[in-house]
C-alpha positions, -999 to +999 in steps of 0.1 A: +864-752-482+861-721-508+865-730-540+876-708-568+834-706-582+827-698-540+849-669-545+841-661-581+803-655-564+818-646-534+833-612-550+801-613-571+782-601-546+802-579-532+810-557-561+770-559-560+763-550-526+789-521-535+770-508-564+739-513-546+746-491-522+759-460-541+729-462-565+717-435-556+744-417-570+752-411-604+767-384-630+750-372-657+751-344-695+729-320-694+734-288-722+774-289-724+771-292-683+778-327-663+766-327-625+770-357-601+732-367-589+723-375-554+683-391-547+672-401-512+638-417-505+633-400-472+616-429-459+645-443-461+676-422-459+681-395-434+688-362-444+695-334-425+703-304-417+735-292-402+749-254-390+788-248-382+797-265-342+802-229-337+776-195-339+793-170-362+821-199-376+823-209-406+812-243-419+824-273-441+833-305-452+859-311-424+849-294-402+817-318-400+832-349-411+852-344-376+818-335-360+801-373-372+840-388-362+835-384-321+801-396-328+814-424-344+798-411-375+816-406-407+797-380-442+783-405-470+763-375-487+771-334-485+764-304-500+759-269-493+722-252-486+714-224-494+724-187-494+736-170-461+753-143-444+786-129-434+782-145-397+770-177-414+738-186-410+711-187-435+700-148-451+665-168-453+647-197-435+663-221-417+647-256-397+671-284-377+658-308-361+620-291-356+644-259-344+641-231-361+675-210-365+663-182-389+633-170-394+609-166-433+626-142-453+596-127-475+618-088-473+622-069-513+661-062-519+664-022-525+682-014-551+705+013-543+708+027-583+682+008-610+720-012-632+721-026-591+729-066-596+696-083-577+701-111-556+702-147-561+683-152-525+656-119-541+651-133-574+614-133-569+593-162-561+624-177-544+611-209-519+618-234-492+625-272-494+615-292-466+612-323-452+583-336-428+588-359-395+567-385-417+587-387-443+570-360-470+588-335-484+584-305-507+591-273-525+569-244-521+576-206-524+580-186-500+551-165-497+528-196-491+555-215-464+533-195-436+500-209-450+511-238-455+495-270-434+517-294-429+501-337-421+536-336-391+555-312-378+588-299-400+621-318-397+638-298-418+637-265-438+658-245-466+650-213-476+670-198-511+668-188-543+654-183-573+627-213-575+636-229-601+612-243-616+572-246-599+548-273-614+573-278-644+576-240-648+609-226-654+611-191-634+603-167-655+625-142-653+653-172-666+667-166-701+675-201-728+704-180-740+719-167-704+755-156-708+761-163-667+774-201-664+786-214-625+789-239-605+752-244-597+739-265-575+703-272-558+674-295-550+643-306-566+619-330-559+603-358-578+559-364-575+566-391-558+587-377-533+622-382-543+649-359-531+668-345-556+702-330-552+722-317-580+751-298-583+779-293-612+813-311-609+837-289-599+852-281-631+855-245-651+850-264-684+826-289-682+813-279-646+789-246-654+762-235-661+733-209-668+705-206-643+678-214-672+694-245-678+702-260-641+666-260-641+660-277-673+675-303-661+658-308-629+623-305-651+636-322-685+660-352-673+654-354-632+616-354-637+615-328-609+586-304-615+595-285-585+634-274-580+651-248-558+686-225-566+705-232-536+744-219-549+765-203-568+803-210-576+813-218-536+793-249-552+809-281-538+797-320-535+808-354-517+796-385-528+813-409-504+830-436-532+825-416-562+840-387-555+876-370-545+886-375-508+872-359-485+893-328-478+888-295-472+855-272-481+847-242-493+834-222-465+796-226-457+770-218-441+746-244-436+757-284-448+727-312-465+740-342-452+738-386-454+753-402-429+765-439-423+786-451-390+824-449-391+841-471-411+813-480-435 
């Protein structure tokens, strides 16, 4: 017979399991902005990198969810990946499940006038986030990617810019007093090989940050000596059970995602 005591224990266990399932995610504050944080142990949880289903077509959270549902899967976590071109292909290196879709981009941005703004991707040094088949992960300055000698094949890789931090050093072009505040998202790697995604919450009052403060978030608060900027104002994150229900997102190129069985 199930007694009230048994019922209470069952409820407590279910709550504990629920909290455990979501323990990879949290909301934190840093320098006046709030962020969603999602941590991944790549040897326990599979991170994937998706482009749109059709070449030249935009990628969105809902479109990706529909594709996954047809396979009996659903999104557990999703965030837009790096900067992309009008054809919705990445501006730089994009490797998904070992296949190179876009090659490494080491080009310099050519200004047509001195006052022209340099796009974030070309604020050198930029960088590449990569994940190997054996679960090893890292962030490397783009020009060093060709000399990288990984112990196992690269499963996913994404090039973007600027490189927010490398070896605990903030990108030299970034300044604390910058007035350019935007939504931001990025990825960092801890010394233990944990992957940490950060995305500003979608609130114009609490969810805006300049690039310097965004960089110090990774170095000072998330213990990531290496971090890479992904994108700006279009950025959005979905964490099942924590963020608002899945809805149509902005148009993206790549989407980083963790999936689970549908209904989990």
